[in-house]
C-alpha positions in Angstrom: 0.0 0.0 0.0 1.2 3.5 -0.8 0.3 6.6 1.1 1.1 10.1 -0.1 0.5 13.7 0.9 0.9 16.7 -1.5 0.3 20.4 -1.1 -0.5 21.1 -4.7 -0.5 24.9 -4.7 -3.8 24.7 -6.7 -2.0 22.8 -9.4 0.4 25.7 -10.2 3.9 25.1 -11.4 6.7 27.4 -10.4 8.5 26.6 -13.7 6.0 28.6 -15.8 3.7 30.0 -13.2 0.8 28.2 -14.9 -1.9 25.7 -14.0 -2.0 22.9 -16.6 -4.7 20.4 -15.8 -3.2 17.6 -17.9 0.2 18.2 -16.2 -1.6 18.1 -12.8 -3.3 14.8 -13.6 0.0 13.3 -14.8 1.7 14.3 -11.6 -1.0 12.7 -9.4 -1.0 9.5 -11.6 2.8 9.2 -11.2 2.5 9.3 -7.4 0.5 6.0 -7.8 -0.9 6.4 -4.3 -3.6 4.2 -2.9 -4.6 6.8 -0.3 -3.8 10.4 -1.2 -4.0 13.6 0.9 -4.1 16.9 -0.9 -3.9 20.4 0.4 -4.4 23.9 -1.2 -7.1 22.4 -3.5 -9.3 24.6 -5.7 -12.8 24.0 -6.8 -14.5 26.2 -9.4 -11.7 28.8 -9.2 -10.8 30.9 -12.3 -7.1 30.6 -11.6 -7.3 26.8 -12.0 -9.7 27.0 -15.0 -12.8 26.5 -13.0 -11.9 22.8 -12.5 -12.7 20.5 -9.6 -9.1 19.5 -8.8 -10.3 16.7 -6.4 -12.2 15.0 -9.1 -9.4 15.3 -11.6 -7.0 13.7 -9.1 -9.5 10.9 -8.4 -9.8 10.1 -12.1 -6.1 10.2 -12.5 -5.3 7.8 -9.7 -8.3 5.6 -10.0 -9.9 6.5 -6.7 -13.2 4.9 -5.9 -14.0 7.3 -3.1 -12.9 10.9 -2.5 -14.0 13.9 -0.5 -13.2 17.6 -0.7 -13.6 19.9 2.4 -13.6 23.6 1.9 -11.9 26.0 4.3 -12.5 29.2 2.3 -15.2 30.3 -0.1 -15.2 32.9 -2.9 -12.2 34.2 -4.9 -8.7 34.8 -3.5 -9.3 38.6 -3.3 -12.5 38.1 -1.4 -12.0 35.0 0.7 -14.5 34.2 3.5 -14.9 31.2 5.8 -16.6 28.3 4.0 -19.9 27.2 5.5 -20.5 24.0 3.6 -24.0 23.4 2.3 -24.9 27.1 2.9 -22.7 28.0 -0.1 -23.5 25.4 -2.9 -21.8 26.1 -6.2 -19.5 28.7 -4.7 -15.8 28.8 -5.7 -13.8 27.3 -2.9 -10.5 26.1 -1.6 -9.5 23.5 0.9 -8.2 20.0 1.4 -9.1 16.6 0.0 -8.7 12.9 0.7 -8.8 10.2 -2.0 -8.8 6.4 -1.8 -8.6 3.5 -4.2 -10.5 1.4 -1.7 -14.0 2.0 -0.4 -14.6 4.4 2.4 -16.9 3.2 5.2 -17.4 6.7 6.7 -16.4 10.3 6.3 -15.9 13.0 8.9 -15.0 16.6 8.5 -13.4 18.2 11.6 -13.2 22.0 11.7 -10.0 23.5 13.2 -10.6 26.9 14.7 -8.5 29.8 13.4 -6.5 31.9 15.8 -8.3 35.2 16.5 -6.0 37.9 15.2 -4.4 39.8 13.9 -1.2 38.3 15.3 2.5 38.9 14.7 4.5 36.3 12.8 8.2 36.4 11.9 8.5 34.8 8.4 11.7 33.2 7.0 14.3 35.8 6.1 12.6 38.6 7.9 13.9 40.4 11.0 10.6 42.0 12.1 7.2 40.4 12.6 4.3 40.9 10.2 0.8 41.2 11.5 -1.3 38.5 9.9 -4.9 37.3 10.1 -5.3 33.6 10.4 -7.8 31.6 8.3 -9.9 28.6 9.2 -8.6 25.1 8.7 -10.2 21.7 8.5 -9.4 18.0 8.5 -11.1 15.4 6.4 -11.2 11.9 7.9 -12.0 8.6 6.2 -12.4 5.1 7.6 -11.0 3.1 4.7 -11.7 -0.6 4.0 -8.3 -1.7 2.9 -7.4 -5.3 1.8 -5.7 -5.6 5.2 -8.7 -4.2 7.2 -10.0 -0.9 8.4 -7.7 2.1 8.6 -8.4 5.7 9.6 -6.9 8.2 7.2 -6.7 12.0 7.7 -5.8 14.9 5.4 -5.2 18.4 6.9 -3.4 21.7 6.4 -2.5 23.5 9.6 -2.0 27.2 10.2 1.3 28.9 9.6 1.1 30.5 13.0 3.5 28.3 15.0 2.0 28.1 18.4 -1.5 27.8 17.0 -0.5 25.0 14.7 0.4 23.1 17.8 -3.0 23.7 19.4 -4.8 22.6 16.2 -2.7 19.4 16.0 -3.4 18.6 19.6 -7.1 19.1 19.2 -7.2 17.1 16.0 -5.5 14.1 17.5 -7.8 14.3 20.5 -10.8 14.2 18.1 -9.5 11.1 16.5 -9.2 9.1 19.8 -12.3 7.0 19.1 -11.6 6.3 15.4 -10.5 2.9 14.3 -6.8 2.0 14.5 -4.4 2.0 12.8 -4.6 5.6 11.9 -2.5 7.8 9.6 -2.5 11.6 9.7 -1.2 13.2 6.5 -0.7 16.8 5.4 1.1 20.1 5.4 1.4 20.6 9.2 3.6 23.7 8.9 5.9 22.2 11.5 9.4 21.3 10.8 11.3 18.1 11.7 10.2 16.0 14.7 7.9 18.6 16.2 4.7 16.8 15.0 5.8 13.5 16.7 6.6 15.3 19.9 3.1 17.0 19.9 1.1 13.9 19.0 3.1 11.0 20.3 2.5 9.3 16.9 5.3 7.9 14.8 6.6 9.4 11.6 6.4 7.1 8.7 8.4 9.3 6.3 11.4 11.5 7.1 12.3 13.5 4.0 12.8 17.1 3.1 9.7 18.6 1.3 10.1 22.4 1.2 10.9 24.5 -0.8 10.6 22.3 -3.9 13.8 23.1 -5.7 16.3 22.7 -2.9 14.3 21.5 0.2 15.9 22.3 3.5 13.0 21.3 5.9 10.2 18.9 6.2 6.8 20.5 6.9 4.7 17.8 5.2 4.3 14.7 7.3 2.7 11.2 7.4 2.2 10.2 11.0 0.8 6.9 12.3 -0.6 5.3 15.4 -1.1 1.6 15.5 0.2 -1.3 13.4 1.5 0.4 10.3 5.1 -0.5 9.1 6.8 1.7 6.6 9.0 0.0 4.0 10.3 3.0 2.1 9.7 6.8 2.1 10.8 9.6 -0.1 9.9 13.1 -1.2 9.1 13.6 -4.9 9.4 16.7 -7.1 6.4 16.5 -9.5 6.9 19.7 -11.5 4.1 21.3 -9.6 3.8 23.4 -6.5 6.3 24.9 -4.1 6.3 21.6 -2.1 7.5 18.2 -2.9 5.0 15.3 -2.4 5.8 12.9 0.4 5.3 9.2 -0.3 5.6 6.2 1.9 5.2 2.5 0.9 3.7 0.4 3.7 4.7 -3.2 4.1 2.3 -6.0 3.2 0.7 -7.6 6.2 0.9 -4.4 8.1 -2.0 -5.5 10.4 -0.2 -8.7 11.3 
């Protein structure tokens, strides 16, 4: 079984600053993931040709089940918090989870934004910038794999360091009653071993993922609790995004 997480930057490539939907589909297909977590996913956005990027990815990888969860609605210049069914047909942006195996149940877990504005010191800057946080979300699936049930999670945490820790702690607590084993995948905006320290879960993949051309840190992670054994892990430059995808192959008989 192969797991992967990928912050797709709405399908945009830094090479030509363009969104090419065929190139995006090829990149997803090449990952060959059985369960795929995506972040920064557009739906009905003009900048990505009005496409449903989750559906394109599902078709490319042969997913039988998939779910998109919006965090923001509207256009980038006029974002507002998404409110699900209250905004049908509205252009949106969020995270997605896709599976080649049937999904028994889906759960969407809202992750509260930090009330701001708050100061953040970005890389390369000496002085803090006042920023306003945005809502986040996790999409959770109980997947019926050939080995048995597995809980899979896709999320994208805030870039505000202390609040990302709060979001991760709350997310893991909300997963306490979900079936094990469980895997949590996504852009956690935390470097190195910080996510394992916060959660107590194991890292299945240690590889540099950001920035894409010459990565010097890992902020994309695949964490596990329960009987999951990683055989091989790597980061993959796909020709898209400012992140590399993170891929891990899981040993056969991982429930044994």
